[in-house]
Structures are given as C-alpha cells and as structure tokens.
C-alpha positions as CSV (number, residue, x, y, z in Angstrom):
1,M,-29.9,19.1,4.1
2,T,-27.9,21.8,5.7
3,R,-25.4,24.0,3.9
4,S,-22.3,22.3,5.5
5,R,-23.5,18.9,4.3
6,W,-24.0,20.2,0.8
7,A,-20.5,21.6,0.9
8,A,-19.1,18.2,2.1
9,W,-20.9,16.3,-0.6
10,L,-19.7,18.8,-3.3
11,R,-16.0,18.4,-2.0
12,M,-16.4,14.6,-2.1
13,L,-17.9,14.7,-5.6
14,A,-15.0,16.9,-6.8
15,G,-12.4,14.4,-5.5
16,L,-14.3,11.6,-7.2
17,G,-14.4,13.7,-10.4
18,I,-10.7,14.0,-10.4
19,L,-10.2,10.3,-10.0
20,V,-12.7,9.5,-12.8
21,A,-10.9,12.0,-15.1
22,L,-7.5,10.4,-14.4
23,V,-8.9,6.9,-15.1
24,W,-10.6,8.2,-18.3
25,H,-7.3,9.7,-19.6
26,L,-4.6,7.4,-18.3
27,G,-6.6,4.2,-17.8
28,S,-6.9,1.9,-14.8
29,Q,-3.6,0.2,-15.3
30,A,-1.8,2.8,-13.2
31,F,-3.9,1.9,-10.2
32,L,-3.5,-1.8,-10.7
33,D,0.3,-1.5,-11.2
34,G,0.6,0.4,-8.0
35,L,-1.3,-2.3,-6.1
36,R,0.7,-5.1,-7.6
37,R,4.1,-3.6,-6.8
38,I,3.6,-3.3,-3.1
39,D,5.3,-6.0,-1.0
40,A,5.7,-6.9,2.7
41,A,9.0,-5.0,3.0
42,T,7.4,-1.9,1.7
43,L,4.5,-2.2,4.1
44,L,6.8,-2.6,7.1
45,A,8.8,0.5,5.9
46,A,5.5,2.4,5.7
47,L,4.6,1.4,9.3
48,A,8.0,2.5,10.6
49,I,7.7,5.9,8.9
50,G,4.1,6.1,10.2
51,V,5.4,5.6,13.8
52,L,7.9,8.5,13.3
53,T,5.4,11.0,11.9
54,T,2.6,10.1,14.3
55,V,4.8,10.5,17.4
56,F,6.2,13.8,16.3
57,S,2.7,15.0,15.3
58,A,1.4,14.0,18.8
59,W,4.3,15.7,20.5
60,R,3.5,18.9,18.5
61,W,-0.1,18.6,19.7
62,C,1.0,18.2,23.3
63,L,3.1,21.4,23.1
64,V,0.3,23.4,21.6
65,A,-2.3,22.1,24.1
66,R,0.0,22.8,27.1
67,G,0.7,26.2,25.8
68,L,-3.0,26.9,26.0
69,G,-3.2,25.5,29.5
70,L,-4.7,22.1,28.7
71,R,-3.3,18.8,30.0
72,L,-2.4,16.2,27.4
73,P,-0.1,13.3,28.1
74,L,2.1,12.1,25.2
75,G,0.9,8.5,25.3
76,R,-2.8,9.5,25.0
77,A,-1.9,12.0,22.3
78,V,-0.2,9.3,20.2
79,A,-3.2,7.0,20.6
80,D,-5.7,9.7,19.7
81,Y,-3.6,10.9,16.8
82,Y,-3.4,7.3,15.4
83,R,-7.2,7.0,15.7
84,A,-7.6,10.4,13.9
85,L,-5.3,9.4,11.1
86,F,-7.3,6.1,10.5
87,L,-10.6,8.0,10.4
88,N,-9.1,10.6,8.1
89,A,-8.0,7.9,5.7
90,A,-11.1,5.7,6.0
91,L,-13.9,8.3,5.8
92,P,-14.7,10.9,3.1
93,G,-13.5,14.5,3.7
94,G,-10.1,13.7,5.2
95,V,-10.8,15.7,8.4
96,L,-13.3,13.8,10.4
97,G,-10.6,12.2,12.5
98,D,-9.2,15.6,13.5
99,V,-12.6,16.8,14.4
100,H,-13.2,13.8,16.6
101,R,-9.9,14.2,18.5
102,A,-10.5,17.9,18.9
103,V,-13.9,17.4,20.4
104,D,-12.9,14.4,22.5
105,H,-9.9,16.2,24.0
106,G,-11.9,19.4,24.6
107,R,-14.6,17.6,26.5
108,T,-12.3,15.5,28.6
109,S,-10.2,18.6,29.5
110,G,-13.2,20.6,30.5
111,N,-12.8,23.3,27.8
112,L,-14.3,22.3,24.4
113,G,-13.5,25.5,22.6
114,R,-9.9,25.6,23.6
115,G,-9.5,21.9,22.8
116,V,-10.8,22.5,19.3
117,R,-8.5,25.5,18.8
118,A,-5.5,23.6,20.0
119,V,-6.1,21.0,17.2
120,A,-6.7,23.8,14.7
121,L,-3.4,25.5,15.7
122,E,-1.5,22.3,15.6
123,R,-2.7,21.5,12.1
124,T,-2.0,25.1,11.0
125,A,1.6,24.9,12.2
126,G,2.1,21.8,10.1
127,Q,0.6,23.4,7.0
128,V,2.7,26.6,7.5
129,V,5.9,24.6,7.6
130,L,4.9,22.7,4.5
131,L,4.1,25.9,2.7
132,V,7.4,27.6,3.6
133,T,9.5,24.5,2.9
134,G,7.7,24.0,-0.4
135,A,8.3,27.6,-1.5
136,V,11.9,27.4,-0.6
137,V,12.4,24.1,-2.4
138,L,10.6,25.3,-5.5
139,L,12.6,28.6,-5.6
140,V,16.0,27.0,-4.9
141,R,15.8,23.7,-6.7
142,P,15.5,24.2,-10.5
143,S,12.7,22.0,-11.9
144,P,10.9,21.9,-15.2
145,V,7.6,22.1,-13.3
146,L,8.5,25.7,-12.2
147,A,7.8,27.2,-15.6
148,P,4.2,26.1,-15.9
149,V,3.6,26.9,-12.2
150,A,4.9,30.4,-12.7
151,R,2.8,30.8,-15.8
152,F,-0.3,29.6,-13.9
153,L,0.3,32.0,-11.0
154,A,0.8,34.9,-13.4
155,S,-2.3,34.1,-15.4
156,P,-5.3,36.6,-15.4
157,A,-7.5,33.9,-13.9
158,V,-5.5,33.7,-10.8
159,A,-5.0,37.4,-10.5
160,M,-8.8,37.8,-10.8
161,A,-9.5,35.1,-8.2
162,V,-7.1,36.9,-5.7
163,A,-8.7,40.2,-6.4
164,V,-12.2,38.7,-5.8
165,V,-11.1,37.1,-2.5
166,G,-9.5,40.3,-1.4
167,L,-12.7,42.2,-2.1
168,L,-14.8,39.7,-0.2
169,V,-12.5,40.0,2.8
170,V,-12.7,43.8,2.8
171,A,-16.5,43.7,2.4
172,V,-16.9,41.3,5.3
173,A,-14.7,43.5,7.5
174,V,-16.6,46.6,6.6
175,R,-19.9,44.9,7.3
176,L,-18.8,43.7,10.7
177,R,-17.5,47.2,11.6
178,R,-20.8,48.8,10.7
179,R,-22.7,46.3,12.7
180,G,-20.4,46.9,15.7
181,A,-19.3,43.4,15.7
182,S,-17.8,43.3,19.1
183,R,-18.2,39.6,19.3
184,G,-16.2,39.1,16.1
185,E,-13.4,41.4,17.4
186,R,-13.3,39.6,20.7
187,A,-13.1,36.2,18.9
188,L,-10.3,37.5,16.7
189,R,-8.3,38.8,19.6
190,T,-8.8,35.5,21.4
191,V,-7.5,33.6,18.4
192,V,-4.5,35.9,18.1
193,A,-3.7,35.6,21.9
194,E,-4.0,31.8,21.8
195,A,-1.8,31.6,18.7
196,R,0.9,33.5,20.7
197,Q,0.5,31.1,23.6
198,G,0.1,27.9,21.7
199,L,2.6,28.5,18.9
200,L,4.9,31.5,19.5
201,A,5.7,31.2,23.2
202,R,9.4,30.8,24.1
203,G,9.0,27.3,25.3
204,V,6.7,26.2,22.5
205,W,7.8,27.3,19.1
206,P,11.2,25.5,19.0
207,G,9.5,22.1,19.6
208,V,6.7,22.9,17.3
209,G,9.1,23.8,14.5
210,L,11.3,20.7,15.1
211,S,8.4,18.4,15.1
212,S,6.8,19.9,12.0
213,V,10.1,19.5,10.1
214,A,10.4,15.9,11.2
215,V,6.8,15.1,10.2
216,L,7.4,16.8,6.8
217,A,10.6,14.7,6.3
218,G,8.6,11.5,7.0
219,Y,6.0,12.4,4.4
220,L,8.7,13.2,1.9
221,G,10.5,9.9,2.6
222,M,7.3,7.9,2.2
223,F,6.5,9.7,-1.1
224,V,10.1,8.9,-2.4
225,L,9.7,5.3,-1.3
226,A,6.4,5.1,-3.2
227,A,8.2,6.5,-6.3
228,R,11.0,3.9,-6.0
229,V,8.4,1.1,-5.7
230,A,6.7,2.5,-8.8
231,G,9.9,2.2,-10.7
232,V,10.9,5.8,-10.9
233,T,14.7,6.0,-11.2
234,A,15.1,9.8,-11.2
235,P,17.5,11.3,-8.6
236,T,15.9,12.1,-5.2
237,A,16.8,15.8,-5.6
238,E,14.7,15.9,-8.8
239,L,11.8,14.1,-7.1
240,V,11.5,16.4,-4.1
241,P,9.9,19.4,-5.9
242,L,7.3,17.1,-7.5
243,V,6.6,15.5,-4.1
244,V,6.2,18.9,-2.5
245,L,3.6,19.9,-5.1
246,A,1.7,16.6,-4.4
247,L,1.8,17.2,-0.6
248,L,0.5,20.8,-1.1
249,A,-2.4,19.4,-3.2
250,M,-3.3,17.1,-0.3
251,A,-4.2,20.3,1.7
252,L,-7.1,21.1,-0.7
253,P,-10.4,20.1,0.8
254,L,-11.5,18.3,-2.3
255,N,-10.7,14.7,-1.6
256,V,-12.2,11.3,-0.6
257,G,-10.1,10.1,2.3
258,G,-7.1,12.0,0.9
259,W,-7.6,10.7,-2.7
260,G,-8.2,13.1,-5.6
261,P,-6.0,16.2,-5.9
262,R,-2.9,14.4,-4.8
263,E,-3.2,11.9,-7.7
264,G,-4.1,14.7,-10.2
265,V,-1.2,17.0,-9.2
266,A,1.3,14.0,-9.2
267,A,0.3,12.9,-12.6
268,W,0.6,16.5,-13.9
269,A,3.9,17.2,-12.2
270,F,5.6,14.0,-13.2
271,G,4.4,14.5,-16.8
272,A,5.7,18.1,-16.8
273,A,9.0,16.9,-15.5
274,G,9.3,14.4,-18.3
275,L,8.9,11.3,-16.0
276,G,5.5,10.4,-17.4
277,A,2.0,11.1,-16.1
278,T,1.3,7.4,-15.6
279,Q,4.4,7.1,-13.3
280,G,3.1,10.0,-11.3
281,L,-0.3,8.5,-10.9
282,T,1.2,5.1,-9.9
283,T,3.4,6.8,-7.4
284,A,0.5,8.6,-5.8
285,V,-1.6,5.5,-5.7
286,I,1.2,3.6,-3.9
287,Y,1.6,6.6,-1.5
288,G,-2.1,6.5,-0.7
289,V,-2.0,2.8,0.1
290,L,1.1,3.2,2.3
291,A,-0.4,6.1,4.1
292,F,-3.5,4.0,4.8
293,V,-1.4,1.1,6.1
294,A,0.6,3.5,8.3
295,S,-2.6,4.5,9.9
296,L,-3.9,1.0,10.7
297,P,-2.8,1.1,14.4
298,G,-5.5,3.7,14.8
299,A,-8.1,0.9,14.0
300,A,-6.9,-1.0,17.0
301,V,-7.2,2.2,19.1
302,L,-10.7,2.7,17.8
303,L,-11.9,-0.8,18.3
304,G,-10.0,-1.6,21.5
305,P,-12.6,-0.3,24.0
306,A,-15.4,-2.1,22.2
307,L,-13.5,-5.4,22.1
308,R,-12.7,-5.1,25.8
309,R,-16.4,-4.5,26.7
310,A,-17.5,-7.5,24.5
311,A,-14.9,-9.9,26.1
312,P,-16.6,-12.4,28.5
313,L,-15.9,-12.0,32.2
314,P,-13.8,-14.8,33.9
315,A,-16.0,-17.4,35.6
316,E,-16.0,-17.4,39.3
317,Q,-14.3,-20.3,41.0
318,P,-16.5,-22.3,43.4
319,A,-15.4,-22.0,47.0
320,A,-13.6,-25.1,48.3
321,S,-15.7,-27.2,50.7
322,A,-14.5,-27.2,54.2
323,T,-13.7,-30.6,55.7
324,V,-15.4,-31.2,59.0
325,P,-13.1,-32.6,61.6
326,R,-14.2,-35.6,63.5
327,P,-13.7,-36.4,67.2
328,A,-12.1,-39.6,68.4
329,D,-15.3,-41.6,68.4
330,G,-15.8,-40.9,64.7
331,H,-19.1,-39.0,65.1
332,P,-19.0,-35.3,63.9
333,R,-20.9,-33.0,66.2
334,T,-22.1,-30.0,64.3
335,G,-24.8,-27.4,64.8
336,S,-26.8,-25.7,62.2
337,T,-23.7,-23.7,61.1
338,G,-21.6,-26.8,60.3
339,M,-19.1,-26.1,63.1
340,V,-17.9,-28.9,65.4
341,R,-19.7,-29.0,68.8
342,P,-17.6,-30.1,71.8
343,R,-18.7,-33.1,73.7
344,G,-21.5,-32.3,76.1
345,A,-22.1,-28.7,74.8
346,E,-25.6,-27.6,74.2
347,V,-26.5,-25.6,71.1
348,P,-28.8,-22.7,71.8
349,S,-31.9,-22.6,69.7
350,A,-32.2,-20.1,66.8
351,V,-35.9,-21.1,66.4
352,G,-38.9,-20.2,68.5
353,G,-39.4,-21.1,72.2
354,G,-41.0,-24.6,71.5
355,A,-38.0,-25.9,69.8
356,R,-36.0,-28.8,71.3
357,Y,-32.4,-29.9,71.1
358,Q,-30.5,-33.0,72.0
359,A,-27.2,-33.4,73.8
360,R,-25.0,-36.5,74.1
361,T,-23.0,-36.9,77.3
362,H,-20.9,-40.0,78.2
363,G,-22.9,-42.3,76.0
364,E,-26.3,-41.2,77.6
365,R,-29.1,-39.6,75.4
366,R,-31.2,-36.9,76.9
367,E,-34.3,-35.3,75.4
368,T,-34.2,-31.5,75.5
369,P,-35.4,-28.7,73.2
370,W,-33.3,-28.9,70.0
371,S,-32.4,-26.8,67.2
372,A,-33.2,-27.9,63.6
373,G,-30.8,-30.6,62.4
374,P,-29.7,-33.9,63.8
375,P,-26.8,-34.0,66.3
C-alpha cells in the first residue's frame, strides 16, 4: 500500500474515532433525534439553499478557470460541481469529488495541470474567505467560546507545534536551495503567477469575493436552519460564532464524507456556550443530513449518462407497402421491380442471354425470351 493510501486510511480512521468518542460520551440519542426531527419542508429548504451555494460556487470556478485561460461554461460548471458535491458527501475523505472534476475539466480543456490548479485555487479562495470571516466574527462578536479558544491558542502545545512546522518549512527551503532546486522554484513561480491571473486579476477578484461571500452565507443559513430544527432557541447572533467554528472544523482532512470534526467541534462549542453538547451534536447531525440532501442532484448528473446508454433504442417502423395500380382490364403488369408495365411494353432481361420474356398485345400472347416472374 502506498504512502498516500496509508494517509487516507489514517484520516478516515481519525474521523471514525471522533464519531465513536461522541457516541461513547453523549450516547446515540443525539443522532436519532436529529434524524427524527427532519421533515419535508426542511428538506425542500435544504435543496433551495443547495441550489444557491452550488450556482455561486460554480460561477467562482468559471471565473478562476477563465482567468487561467480555460473555457468553462456555467451550465457545465454547475453540473460538474453538483456531481463533485455528491461524491464528496458519499465517499470517504470528502475531496474525491473535487479531484474528479479537476481531472475531468483538465483533460477536456487540453491542459490537465492548469485544470487541477484552477480547482485548487477556487477551493482556496473559499477557504480564505471563511478564515477571514471567521476571524472577524470571533473577534467582533463576544462569545463564551472565545475564552477557551484563546487559552488553547496560547497554550505551550500550540506554540511548540507552530515552531516545529516553521522549522520544517525552513529546513525544506534550505535543502531545496542546496540541491539547486530550479524545478521547485519554477513551480513556485508558476503557482504565484497563476494565482495572480486566476484570483487577483482586475476582472476576476470582485466576482470571486462576491461568490465566496454568498456561498458562506448559504452554509451559515443551513447550519442555523439545522439548529432551529434541533430545537435551539438561542438568538442567531449568538449561534453564528459557534457555526463558524463548526465550518472551520470541516476544513480539517480528518473526516468520513464530511463527518467527524464538524460534530466534535459543534458539540464542544455548544457545550462551552451553555447550550448543551447534545444540542450541538444534534445540530451537526441535522446539518450533515441536509448537506447530503442538497447534493443529491449530483447523483442524477453522475448516473444520467449511464441511464441514457442503457435505455433501449426506439424500434424501427416498417415501411408502408406500396399499392400497385391496376389498368382498366384489372390485370397488373409489373416487372421484377414491381413497377407497372405499360401495355405492349417489353421488359429487358436482367438475366443471361437464354432468358425469355412474354408480352401481351391486344389480347394476343406471344412467346419471347422473358425475365424471371410472371407477366
């Protein structure tokens, strides 16, 4: 098994471990309550919010791709994004759908590397807007959660982890410099140049920023909807910082189809805010179900071509038989082709020289070489 597969399995096991720990401490009742509280109106609202977030996400992808010189119509981008969302929600890891749409668009556009980087830049833009918005919300809006977050960020363990990551980055840079890593430098320059074209260009960044804010607003709205369905009555302004923390946890690559860190952070944040860890877990479970329902149009996009190929072809209609007109005496005169032969006409033979034919003239019968078939 390769190293990448080992890493994927470890991330999936980490997400499963978080869910098992939550069930161990809070019980399975929170999951069951979340499933029982969902009704048809909630599912329709989730589908509507999903249309909003998917269309704006696809538009952001189109802007980045066109900034990099790749053609991507909006209609195709929406369909591919829906398919990616469904694969992300249905498969472990939460990123396989994005990998699929990146590779597929890169191959169809004739530049696989640039197609993959377009998806990476589009996703990065969304994460940057989420981080900036989350930081602003957590700093501006007072919340009981900020105190433990500040203590955690100021803890020696976090400081040591940051220091270790910084030392690793410096060590890698020094090693690349000693080896004369011109390839790495060229790759870095390429990434920076494409980031300027795909994200920071004058005709690109306003649309990217607007679409990212709209997508984030949709995610926040769906999480607040999940909280209301779960029975949380706290004001929306009090819920927003907790929701932001849960959305930030979804960016961690330790999940199973998006499940894991989101539920753990929601349970912790709601508990720290005095709303109850069970309420937070139930809210996260409802959000997970609603997010999956919002991605279901992607299943139709994924299965559509296969269903069209499996559909039976329409049966061919038999050709209508031609009616042979009859002359006045009631006797049809046709040759081998089925066409009416005028009175007294001779049909030339299509067979060898020994063939005979017959002709009928003024009631007299005359033996001549004839072609196959009666007169």
